[in-house]
PAPAKE-746587 format. One line per field, with one value per residue: residue in three letters; x, y, z of N, C-alpha, C, O in turn. Coordinates in steps of 0.2 Angstrom, whole numbers, plus 5000, padded with zeros to 4 digits. Example, Ala and Ser with C-alpha at 12.3 -4.5 7.8 and 13.67 -1.06 7.14 Angstrom:
BEGIN
type = (ala	ser)
n.east = (5066	5064)
n.north = (4972	4989)
n.up = (5039	5035)
ca.east = (5062	5068)
ca.north = (4978	4995)
ca.up = (5039	5036)
c.east = (5066	5064)
c.north = (4984	5000)
c.up = (5039	5039)
o.east = (5071	5067)
o.north = (4983	5006)
o.up = (5042	5040)
//
This chain:
BEGIN
type = (met	gly	ile	gly	val	ala	phe	ala	ala	val	gly	ala	ala	leu	leu	thr	ala	gly	val	ala	ala	ala	ala	gly	pro	pro	thr	gly	leu	asp	asp	val	val	ile	phe	ala	gln	his	ser	ala	ser	leu	ala	leu	asn	asp	arg	gln	val	ala	gly	gln	leu	val	val	asn	glu	pro	asp	gly	val	ala	lys	leu	asp	lys	ser	val	val	met	leu	ser	gly	thr	gln	ile	val	ala	asp	arg	ile	glu	val	pro	gly	arg	ser	gly	ser	gly	pro	his	leu	phe	asp	val	phe	ala	asn	thr	ala	asp	pro	gln	ile	val	ala	asp	gly	ser	gly	pro	thr	ala	val	ser	leu	pro	leu	leu	ser	phe	pro	ser	ala	pro	leu	val	thr	pro	gly	thr	asp	pro	cys	pro	pro	pro	ala	lys	pro	gly	arg	leu	pro	gly	asp	cys	val	val	arg	thr	lys	asp	gly	pro	val	thr	leu	pro	pro	gly	his	tyr	asn	ser	leu	thr	ile	lys	thr	arg	ala	ala	ile	tyr	phe	ala	gly	gly	thr	tyr	his	phe	arg	ser	leu	arg	gly	leu	gly	asn	ala	arg	met	tyr	phe	asn	gly	pro	ser	thr	leu	tyr	val	ala	glu	arg	ala	ser	phe	gly	asn	arg	thr	ile	met	ala	pro	pro	thr	glu	ser	leu	leu	asn	pro	arg	cys	ile	val	leu	arg	val	ala	gly	val	glu	pro	leu	lys	ile	gly	gly	thr	ser	asp	ile	glu	ala	met	ile	glu	ala	pro	asn	ala	phe	met	arg	leu	gly	ser	arg	gly	thr	tyr	arg	gly	gln	phe	val	ala	ala	ser	val	lys	val	gly	val	asn	val	leu	leu	gln	thr	ala	pro	ala	leu	ala	gly	pro	cys	glu)
n.east = (4997	4982	4977	4967	4956	4955	4952	4940	4933	4934	4928	4915	4912	4913	4902	4891	4888	4889	4879	4869	4869	4882	4885	4892	4907	4925	4933	4944	4960	4955	4951	4954	4961	4969	4978	4979	4987	4989	4981	4973	4976	4966	4964	4956	4951	4943	4946	4942	4939	4940	4936	4941	4945	4954	4957	4965	4967	4960	4956	4960	4960	4951	4955	4946	4945	4931	4928	4931	4925	4918	4917	4902	4899	4909	4921	4924	4933	4934	4937	4936	4930	4934	4932	4938	4940	4930	4916	4900	4892	4898	4911	4906	4902	4901	4897	4899	4909	4908	4912	4912	4906	4911	4898	4897	4897	4892	4885	4880	4877	4876	4875	4881	4890	4891	4909	4920	4935	4954	4950	4957	4969	4985	5001	5017	5035	5044	5055	5071	5085	5100	5114	5128	5128	5131	5130	5121	5125	5143	5153	5158	5174	5173	5161	5153	5153	5138	5132	5120	5120	5109	5108	5103	5113	5116	5107	5092	5092	5092	5090	5093	5085	5089	5102	5105	5113	5112	5102	5100	5090	5093	5090	5079	5081	5081	5074	5074	5063	5071	5060	5056	5062	5069	5083	5088	5096	5094	5081	5081	5074	5075	5070	5057	5060	5060	5053	5050	5042	5045	5043	5033	5035	5044	5051	5060	5065	5075	5078	5077	5063	5061	5054	5055	5045	5035	5037	5036	5033	5026	5020	5027	5026	5019	5016	5004	5003	4998	4995	4994	5005	5014	5025	5031	5038	5044	5055	5058	5058	5058	5049	5040	5041	5033	5034	5024	5014	5015	5014	5009	5009	5006	5008	5012	5020	5023	5024	5028	5033	5029	5018	5017	5006	5010	5001	4991	4993	4993	4986	4987	4983	4987	4991	5001	5003	5010	5004	4994	4996	4986	4990	4983	4970	4972	4971	4964	4964	4960	4967	4963	4955	4967	4965	4972	4987	5002	5011)
n.north = (4912	4915	4927	4934	4924	4927	4940	4941	4935	4942	4954	4949	4947	4958	4964	4957	4957	4971	4978	4986	5004	5013	5017	5026	5034	5025	5018	5013	5007	4993	4990	5000	5004	5014	5028	5041	5057	5071	5071	5061	5054	5046	5039	5027	5023	5007	4998	4994	5000	4990	4992	5004	5022	5035	5052	5061	5073	5090	5100	5091	5083	5070	5067	5061	5051	5051	5038	5031	5016	5012	4997	4990	4993	5000	5014	5031	5043	5061	5078	5086	5080	5078	5081	5081	5090	5085	5089	5077	5061	5053	5050	5034	5030	5022	5023	5038	5053	5068	5085	5094	5091	5086	5089	5080	5066	5050	5043	5028	5021	5029	5046	5061	5064	5077	5076	5075	5081	5079	5062	5049	5042	5050	5039	5041	5043	5029	5024	5018	5008	5004	4995	4985	4971	4955	4952	4939	4937	4938	4953	4967	4974	4991	4993	4997	4991	4982	4983	4977	4970	4960	4950	4945	4934	4929	4918	4916	4924	4922	4931	4934	4941	4956	4970	4979	4990	4999	4990	4982	4977	4969	4972	4957	4950	4941	4939	4932	4934	4930	4930	4939	4953	4968	4979	4995	5006	5010	5005	4995	4991	4987	4984	4972	4965	4952	4953	4939	4932	4921	4922	4930	4946	4961	4977	4991	5007	5019	5030	5031	5022	5014	5006	4997	4995	4982	4975	4963	4960	4951	4934	4920	4907	4896	4898	4904	4915	4930	4946	4956	4952	4958	4968	4986	5000	5014	5029	5038	5055	5058	5052	5036	5028	5015	5004	5003	4989	4982	4968	4968	4964	4969	4978	4995	5009	5027	5038	5052	5054	5057	5045	5034	5024	5015	5013	5001	4990	4981	4980	4975	4976	4987	5005	5019	5036	5051	5060	5053	5044	5035	5028	5023	5011	4999	4989	4991	4982	4980	4969	4950	4949	4946	4928	4925	4930	4934	4923)
n.up = (4959	4963	4967	4960	4963	4975	4974	4970	4979	4991	4988	4983	4995	5003	4995	4997	5013	5016	5010	5017	5025	5031	5050	5054	5051	5047	5063	5065	5057	5052	5041	5033	5015	5010	5017	5018	5024	5020	5008	4993	4976	4965	4949	4942	4932	4924	4934	4954	4969	4985	5001	5014	5011	5017	5022	5033	5037	5044	5028	5019	5004	4995	4978	4965	4951	4937	4934	4945	4954	4971	4981	4987	5003	5005	5012	5013	5016	5019	5019	5007	4992	4978	4958	4946	4929	4914	4915	4920	4927	4939	4951	4956	4973	4989	5005	5010	5017	5019	5020	5010	4993	4976	4965	4955	4960	4963	4974	4983	4993	5007	5010	5005	5021	5034	5043	5057	5055	5061	5059	5063	5074	5064	5059	5066	5061	5061	5071	5064	5065	5057	5052	5051	5048	5038	5021	5014	4997	4991	4994	4987	4980	4990	4993	5005	5020	5027	5016	5002	4988	4977	4964	4948	4945	4955	4960	4971	4984	5002	5016	5030	5047	5052	5055	5043	5029	5013	5004	4990	4974	4959	4944	4937	4947	4965	4980	4996	5011	5027	5039	5052	5058	5051	5047	5039	5029	5018	5004	4989	4974	4957	4942	4939	4952	4964	4980	4992	5004	5019	5030	5044	5045	5046	5040	5041	5035	5035	5028	5012	5000	4985	4970	4955	4938	4937	4949	4961	4979	4991	4996	4994	4981	4986	5001	5012	5019	5026	5021	5029	5037	5032	5032	5029	5035	5033	5037	5029	5022	5005	4992	4991	4978	4967	4953	4938	4935	4944	4958	4974	4990	5005	5019	5018	5025	5027	5033	5033	5016	5001	4993	4977	4968	4955	4939	4932	4942	4956	4971	4985	5005	5015	5014	5018	5019	5019	5006	4994	4978	4966	4951	4936	4930	4940	4954	4970	4985	5002	5016	5020	5036	5051	5057	5071	5078	5068	5061)
ca.east = (4997	4978	4976	4961	4952	4955	4950	4933	4929	4934	4924	4909	4911	4908	4896	4884	4890	4889	4871	4865	4872	4886	4881	4898	4915	4928	4934	4949	4961	4957	4947	4956	4967	4971	4976	4984	4985	4984	4979	4974	4972	4965	4963	4956	4945	4941	4947	4940	4942	4939	4942	4941	4950	4953	4962	4963	4966	4956	4957	4962	4957	4952	4954	4944	4942	4926	4928	4935	4923	4920	4911	4895	4901	4915	4917	4926	4931	4938	4936	4933	4931	4934	4933	4945	4941	4925	4907	4896	4893	4902	4914	4903	4905	4896	4894	4904	4910	4915	4910	4913	4908	4910	4890	4895	4897	4885	4882	4876	4874	4873	4879	4888	4889	4897	4913	4924	4944	4956	4947	4961	4978	4992	5007	5023	5042	5047	5065	5076	5095	5104	5119	5135	5127	5132	5124	5123	5130	5148	5153	5162	5178	5171	5153	5152	5149	5131	5130	5118	5119	5106	5110	5101	5118	5116	5101	5087	5095	5088	5092	5091	5083	5097	5105	5110	5115	5110	5100	5099	5088	5095	5083	5076	5084	5077	5077	5067	5068	5067	5054	5060	5064	5075	5083	5088	5097	5089	5079	5077	5071	5075	5063	5056	5063	5057	5054	5047	5042	5045	5038	5030	5040	5044	5056	5061	5070	5077	5079	5073	5062	5058	5052	5054	5041	5034	5039	5033	5032	5022	5023	5030	5019	5017	5015	4999	5005	4993	4997	4995	5010	5023	5025	5037	5038	5049	5054	5062	5053	5058	5046	5042	5036	5032	5031	5019	5011	5017	5010	5011	5003	5009	5006	5017	5018	5027	5020	5032	5034	5022	5018	5014	5007	5010	4997	4989	4994	4986	4989	4982	4986	4987	4997	5000	5006	5008	4999	4995	4993	4986	4987	4976	4970	4975	4967	4966	4960	4961	4968	4959	4956	4967	4962	4974	4994	5005	5015)
ca.north = (4914	4915	4931	4935	4922	4928	4947	4939	4931	4946	4959	4945	4948	4965	4966	4954	4960	4979	4982	4992	5009	5011	5020	5029	5032	5023	5020	5008	5006	4987	4988	5005	5000	5021	5030	5048	5063	5077	5072	5055	5056	5040	5036	5019	5018	5000	4994	4996	4999	4985	4993	5011	5027	5040	5058	5064	5080	5093	5104	5085	5081	5066	5067	5056	5052	5048	5031	5028	5014	5010	4994	4992	4992	5003	5021	5037	5051	5067	5086	5087	5076	5082	5076	5084	5086	5087	5087	5071	5059	5050	5042	5029	5028	5018	5029	5045	5056	5074	5091	5096	5086	5088	5086	5074	5060	5044	5040	5022	5019	5036	5054	5064	5067	5079	5071	5080	5078	5072	5057	5045	5045	5047	5038	5044	5039	5025	5022	5013	5008	5003	4991	4982	4965	4955	4949	4933	4940	4941	4961	4969	4982	4998	4992	5001	4987	4981	4984	4970	4969	4955	4951	4938	4928	4925	4916	4917	4923	4922	4937	4933	4947	4958	4979	4983	4998	4998	4984	4983	4972	4971	4970	4950	4946	4937	4937	4928	4937	4921	4931	4944	4963	4969	4987	4997	5015	5012	5000	4998	4986	4987	4983	4965	4964	4950	4951	4937	4932	4916	4921	4938	4951	4970	4980	4996	5009	5025	5034	5030	5016	5014	4999	5000	4993	4973	4971	4958	4960	4944	4928	4914	4904	4889	4902	4908	4922	4937	4952	4958	4948	4959	4976	4990	5007	5020	5035	5045	5061	5055	5050	5030	5025	5010	5005	4999	4981	4975	4966	4970	4961	4972	4985	5000	5015	5031	5045	5058	5056	5054	5040	5033	5017	5013	5010	4993	4985	4975	4982	4973	4977	4995	5010	5022	5042	5060	5060	5046	5044	5029	5028	5019	5001	4998	4986	4991	4980	4978	4963	4947	4949	4939	4922	4925	4934	4932	4916)
ca.up = (4966	4965	4970	4955	4966	4981	4974	4969	4984	4996	4985	4985	5004	5003	4992	5003	5020	5015	5006	5023	5025	5038	5055	5055	5047	5052	5069	5066	5051	5049	5033	5025	5010	5008	5024	5018	5030	5018	4999	4988	4972	4962	4943	4943	4927	4927	4941	4958	4978	4990	5007	5015	5009	5023	5020	5039	5041	5040	5021	5014	4998	4989	4970	4961	4943	4935	4933	4951	4958	4976	4981	4991	5009	5007	5014	5009	5021	5017	5020	5002	4987	4970	4952	4941	4921	4912	4919	4921	4932	4944	4951	4961	4977	4992	5009	5008	5021	5017	5021	5002	4989	4970	4963	4950	4961	4966	4982	4981	4999	5010	5012	5008	5026	5036	5046	5060	5057	5061	5061	5066	5074	5060	5063	5065	5056	5065	5074	5061	5065	5050	5054	5046	5047	5034	5019	5010	4992	4993	4996	4982	4985	4988	4997	5013	5027	5026	5009	4997	4983	4973	4956	4945	4944	4961	4962	4974	4989	5007	5021	5036	5050	5057	5054	5037	5026	5010	5000	4980	4970	4954	4936	4939	4955	4968	4988	5002	5016	5030	5043	5055	5059	5048	5047	5030	5028	5009	5001	4982	4967	4951	4937	4939	4956	4966	4986	4991	5013	5020	5038	5045	5044	5046	5037	5043	5031	5038	5022	5005	4997	4979	4967	4949	4936	4938	4955	4965	4985	4992	5000	4990	4979	4991	5005	5015	5023	5024	5016	5038	5040	5028	5033	5026	5037	5030	5039	5028	5018	5000	4986	4989	4971	4966	4947	4935	4932	4951	4962	4981	4994	5011	5024	5017	5029	5025	5035	5030	5010	4995	4990	4971	4967	4947	4934	4931	4946	4961	4976	4991	5009	5016	5010	5022	5017	5019	5002	4990	4969	4960	4944	4931	4928	4947	4959	4978	4991	5009	5017	5024	5042	5053	5062	5075	5075	5061	5062)
c.east = (4987	4976	4968	4956	4950	4952	4943	4929	4930	4929	4916	4906	4908	4902	4889	4884	4887	4885	4870	4870	4876	4884	4887	4904	4919	4929	4942	4952	4961	4955	4951	4961	4972	4972	4982	4984	4984	4979	4978	4972	4972	4963	4963	4953	4942	4941	4942	4941	4938	4941	4939	4947	4948	4960	4958	4964	4962	4959	4959	4957	4958	4951	4952	4942	4934	4925	4930	4927	4921	4915	4908	4901	4907	4914	4926	4926	4936	4937	4933	4935	4930	4935	4936	4939	4931	4919	4905	4896	4897	4906	4909	4904	4901	4895	4902	4903	4912	4911	4909	4913	4905	4902	4890	4896	4892	4887	4881	4875	4873	4880	4878	4885	4894	4903	4918	4930	4948	4952	4951	4967	4983	4997	5012	5030	5041	5055	5069	5085	5098	5111	5124	5132	5130	5130	5126	5128	5136	5149	5157	5168	5175	5163	5155	5150	5142	5128	5126	5116	5113	5106	5107	5107	5118	5115	5098	5093	5090	5092	5088	5088	5090	5096	5108	5109	5110	5105	5098	5098	5088	5088	5084	5079	5079	5078	5071	5069	5062	5061	5058	5057	5070	5074	5086	5089	5092	5087	5077	5079	5073	5068	5062	5059	5058	5057	5045	5047	5041	5039	5035	5037	5040	5051	5056	5067	5070	5076	5074	5071	5061	5058	5050	5048	5041	5036	5037	5035	5026	5025	5026	5023	5015	5015	5009	4997	5000	4998	5000	5002	5018	5022	5032	5036	5045	5049	5057	5056	5054	5054	5045	5038	5038	5029	5026	5018	5015	5012	5012	5006	5007	5006	5012	5016	5024	5024	5023	5033	5027	5025	5014	5014	5003	5003	4996	4992	4989	4992	4985	4986	4983	4993	4995	5004	5008	5002	5001	4991	4993	4983	4984	4977	4971	4970	4967	4961	4964	4964	4962	4962	4960	4967	4967	4983	4996	5010	5020)
c.north = (4915	4921	4935	4930	4925	4938	4947	4936	4936	4952	4954	4947	4952	4964	4963	4956	4969	4982	4988	4997	5008	5018	5025	5028	5028	5024	5016	5010	5000	4986	4995	5003	5008	5026	5038	5054	5069	5075	5064	5056	5049	5042	5031	5016	5013	4995	4997	4995	4993	4988	5002	5017	5033	5046	5061	5069	5085	5099	5097	5084	5077	5068	5061	5057	5048	5042	5025	5021	5010	5004	4993	4988	4995	5011	5024	5043	5055	5076	5086	5082	5081	5078	5082	5084	5088	5085	5080	5067	5052	5053	5040	5026	5027	5023	5034	5049	5060	5080	5094	5091	5087	5086	5082	5068	5056	5041	5035	5019	5026	5039	5059	5066	5069	5076	5076	5076	5080	5065	5052	5045	5044	5044	5041	5041	5035	5027	5017	5014	5003	4999	4990	4974	4962	4951	4942	4933	4941	4949	4961	4974	4987	4998	4994	4995	4985	4981	4977	4973	4963	4958	4940	4931	4925	4920	4916	4917	4923	4927	4934	4939	4950	4966	4981	4988	4998	4991	4985	4979	4970	4968	4962	4948	4945	4937	4938	4931	4931	4925	4935	4950	4963	4979	4989	5004	5014	5005	5000	4990	4991	4984	4975	4961	4960	4949	4947	4934	4926	4916	4926	4940	4957	4971	4988	5001	5017	5029	5035	5023	5016	5008	5000	4996	4984	4971	4967	4958	4955	4938	4923	4910	4899	4892	4905	4911	4928	4940	4955	4957	4952	4967	4980	4997	5010	5028	5040	5049	5060	5051	5042	5029	5017	5008	5002	4991	4976	4972	4967	4967	4964	4978	4990	5007	5021	5039	5050	5060	5054	5049	5037	5025	5018	5009	5003	4987	4984	4978	4980	4971	4984	4999	5017	5029	5049	5061	5054	5048	5038	5030	5021	5011	4997	4995	4986	4986	4979	4969	4958	4950	4943	4935	4924	4929	4929	4927	4913)
c.up = (4969	4967	4965	4959	4972	4982	4976	4976	4989	4992	4984	4992	5006	5002	4997	5008	5020	5013	5014	5025	5030	5045	5054	5050	5052	5057	5070	5059	5048	5042	5029	5022	5008	5013	5022	5023	5025	5011	4997	4982	4968	4953	4940	4935	4929	4932	4947	4965	4980	4995	5010	5014	5013	5020	5028	5040	5039	5033	5017	5010	4995	4982	4965	4953	4940	4936	4940	4953	4965	4980	4985	5000	5011	5010	5011	5014	5017	5018	5015	4997	4980	4964	4949	4934	4921	4915	4917	4925	4933	4945	4956	4966	4984	5000	5010	5017	5020	5019	5014	4999	4982	4967	4960	4953	4965	4970	4982	4988	5002	5010	5004	5014	5029	5041	5049	5060	5060	5063	5065	5070	5068	5062	5061	5062	5064	5066	5070	5065	5061	5052	5048	5046	5040	5027	5014	5001	4993	4991	4988	4983	4983	4992	5002	5017	5027	5021	5006	4994	4979	4968	4954	4943	4950	4964	4966	4982	4997	5014	5028	5041	5052	5053	5048	5035	5021	5008	4992	4975	4963	4949	4937	4944	4959	4978	4992	5009	5021	5034	5048	5057	5054	5048	5042	5030	5023	5006	4993	4975	4962	4946	4939	4946	4960	4974	4987	5000	5015	5026	5038	5045	5043	5045	5038	5037	5034	5034	5016	5003	4989	4975	4959	4949	4936	4945	4958	4973	4989	4995	4994	4987	4985	4998	5004	5018	5023	5024	5023	5038	5037	5028	5032	5026	5036	5033	5035	5025	5011	4996	4988	4983	4969	4957	4945	4935	4939	4954	4968	4987	5001	5013	5023	5020	5029	5025	5036	5023	5005	4994	4983	4969	4957	4947	4931	4936	4952	4967	4983	5000	5012	5014	5013	5019	5018	5014	4998	4983	4968	4954	4942	4929	4935	4950	4965	4979	4998	5009	5019	5030	5045	5059	5068	5073	5071	5064	5059)
o.east = (4985	4970	4965	4951	4944	4950	4940	4923	4926	4926	4911	4901	4903	4897	4884	4878	4882	4886	4870	4876	4874	4883	4884	4906	4918	4927	4945	4949	4964	4957	4951	4966	4978	4967	4986	4979	4979	4974	4983	4967	4977	4959	4967	4952	4938	4938	4939	4944	4932	4947	4935	4953	4942	4965	4952	4963	4961	4964	4959	4951	4963	4945	4957	4940	4933	4920	4930	4922	4924	4910	4909	4904	4911	4909	4931	4922	4941	4935	4926	4941	4926	4938	4934	4935	4927	4917	4908	4902	4899	4906	4908	4907	4896	4891	4908	4898	4918	4905	4904	4916	4900	4901	4885	4895	4888	4891	4875	4870	4868	4885	4874	4879	4900	4900	4920	4931	4946	4951	4949	4971	4986	4999	5012	5029	5039	5059	5069	5089	5100	5113	5123	5136	5130	5126	5132	5134	5136	5147	5159	5167	5173	5160	5161	5144	5139	5122	5129	5112	5117	5105	5107	5105	5120	5118	5102	5097	5084	5098	5082	5089	5095	5091	5113	5104	5104	5107	5094	5102	5083	5083	5090	5079	5073	5084	5066	5075	5056	5055	5064	5051	5074	5069	5087	5084	5087	5091	5074	5083	5073	5063	5067	5060	5052	5061	5040	5052	5035	5034	5035	5043	5036	5055	5052	5072	5064	5072	5069	5075	5058	5062	5045	5045	5046	5037	5032	5040	5020	5031	5025	5017	5009	5010	5008	4991	5000	5003	5006	5005	5024	5018	5038	5034	5051	5045	5058	5051	5049	5055	5050	5032	5044	5024	5023	5023	5018	5006	5018	5000	5012	5002	5017	5012	5030	5022	5021	5035	5022	5031	5008	5019	4998	5000	5000	4994	4983	4998	4980	4991	4977	4998	4990	5010	5005	4996	5007	4986	4998	4977	4983	4982	4971	4964	4971	4955	4970	4962	4956	4967	4960	4967	4963	4984	4995	5012	5022)
o.north = (4915	4920	4939	4933	4924	4941	4949	4936	4935	4955	4958	4947	4953	4963	4966	4959	4971	4989	4994	4995	5004	5024	5031	5024	5028	5030	5017	5014	4998	4982	4996	5000	5008	5028	5040	5055	5072	5079	5060	5059	5046	5046	5029	5010	5013	4990	5003	4990	4992	4989	5005	5016	5036	5044	5063	5071	5086	5103	5098	5084	5076	5069	5058	5061	5043	5040	5019	5025	5005	5006	4998	4983	4994	5014	5020	5047	5054	5078	5086	5080	5086	5073	5088	5079	5091	5080	5077	5067	5047	5059	5043	5021	5030	5028	5033	5049	5060	5078	5098	5086	5089	5080	5079	5063	5059	5036	5037	5016	5029	5037	5060	5069	5067	5072	5081	5071	5085	5064	5049	5049	5039	5046	5044	5035	5037	5031	5011	5019	4998	5004	4993	4971	4966	4946	4940	4931	4947	4950	4956	4978	4988	5003	4993	4994	4991	4979	4972	4977	4958	4963	4935	4926	4919	4916	4920	4913	4926	4925	4933	4944	4947	4968	4984	4991	4997	4986	4989	4977	4971	4964	4960	4942	4947	4936	4941	4931	4929	4922	4935	4952	4959	4983	4984	5008	5017	5000	5005	4986	4997	4982	4972	4955	4961	4945	4948	4935	4924	4913	4929	4938	4960	4967	4991	4998	5020	5034	5038	5019	5022	5003	5002	4993	4981	4965	4966	4954	4958	4938	4927	4909	4898	4889	4908	4912	4929	4938	4957	4962	4951	4970	4977	5001	5008	5032	5046	5047	5064	5045	5040	5028	5015	5010	4999	4987	4971	4972	4967	4966	4961	4981	4988	5011	5020	5043	5053	5066	5051	5047	5038	5022	5020	5005	5000	4981	4984	4978	4983	4967	4986	4997	5020	5028	5052	5062	5050	5051	5034	5033	5016	5008	4991	4996	4982	4985	4978	4964	4960	4952	4937	4938	4927	4931	4923	4927	4908)
o.up = (4975	4970	4968	4960	4974	4987	4981	4976	4994	4997	4983	4995	5009	5006	4999	5009	5023	5013	5014	5026	5034	5042	5055	5047	5058	5059	5075	5055	5043	5038	5022	5024	5005	5015	5025	5026	5025	5010	5000	4981	4968	4952	4937	4934	4934	4933	4946	4967	4977	4996	5006	5016	5012	5016	5029	5046	5033	5035	5011	5012	4992	4981	4963	4950	4942	4940	4941	4955	4966	4982	4989	5001	5016	5010	5010	5015	5014	5012	5016	4997	4978	4963	4950	4933	4925	4918	4912	4928	4929	4943	4961	4966	4984	4999	5010	5021	5019	5021	5013	5000	4980	4968	4960	4949	4969	4969	4985	4988	4999	5010	5000	5015	5029	5045	5045	5063	5063	5069	5070	5068	5067	5068	5056	5062	5069	5063	5072	5066	5064	5055	5043	5042	5036	5029	5012	5000	4996	4985	4985	4988	4977	4993	5003	5016	5028	5020	5007	4995	4979	4965	4956	4942	4950	4968	4970	4984	4996	5016	5029	5037	5054	5050	5048	5038	5023	5012	4990	4971	4960	4949	4938	4943	4958	4980	4992	5013	5021	5033	5047	5057	5054	5048	5038	5030	5023	5006	4991	4974	4962	4947	4941	4947	4959	4975	4985	5002	5014	5027	5032	5045	5039	5048	5034	5034	5035	5036	5016	5002	4988	4977	4957	4954	4934	4946	4954	4974	4989	4997	4989	4988	4986	5000	5000	5021	5017	5027	5023	5039	5039	5025	5033	5022	5038	5032	5038	5026	5008	4998	4987	4983	4970	4955	4949	4934	4938	4953	4969	4987	5003	5010	5025	5017	5031	5021	5041	5022	5006	4993	4983	4967	4955	4950	4928	4935	4952	4968	4986	5001	5011	5013	5012	5018	5013	5016	4998	4983	4969	4953	4945	4927	4934	4948	4968	4977	4999	5005	5020	5031	5042	5064	5072	5067	5070	5070	5061)
//
């Protein structure tokens, strides 16, 4: 999919464009990769953050491992920045906007600079209307109307837009979203679930979404679809967990929930939740700007 090349290109652009210190904190969400209402926790070890990180509310906290590195041109915003664990230098940040900051942090750009919070308008839960539209795989006795279960023996399944009840993608199964708007009561992907998007798609989930290890949520290899054109919005309060070693290229929003991004994963897009926890050896990056509307 050329993801590593894309990351390198965007990282280089940030390094080139972001040498000068920022005049102020973010004024919009375009370049924000993590947007948390209450707290954000990062333990990145040898991986890097390319994008802005915002903890929005007064008394919100960002907890960072000493190994966290935010590239030149990036910004972090929080009422408090804490560095748990032993004393020592790090994390290495660029522009820092915080009212209280652990003395261990290294600001390679400007700051720490005091900031007024909340910084930006935090999203509210979406309105979701699940339904009973039939799914391409044949239903089995005992399933509720609108339930979809995709298995490896079904082969790749293409799902048209609609209003469904639940969608479960079994281990190593693949589903293609044709593009458009989808509503579900729940969405679950087991280990090695593959979710591909043939066109701009918005998925609404009423209750819960969860994904196992090695989940793929991205355009197919032959597509140039921008991750900004793949949107998952979850209304429920249940934790949204993405398993380790996953490849996610999407904009994921769960404003009432806790979100966990599993270790050793690649996360490209935007991740919005009440609180966000990021595992070790994770790469975080905003998606490229759109030249025009999603098509």
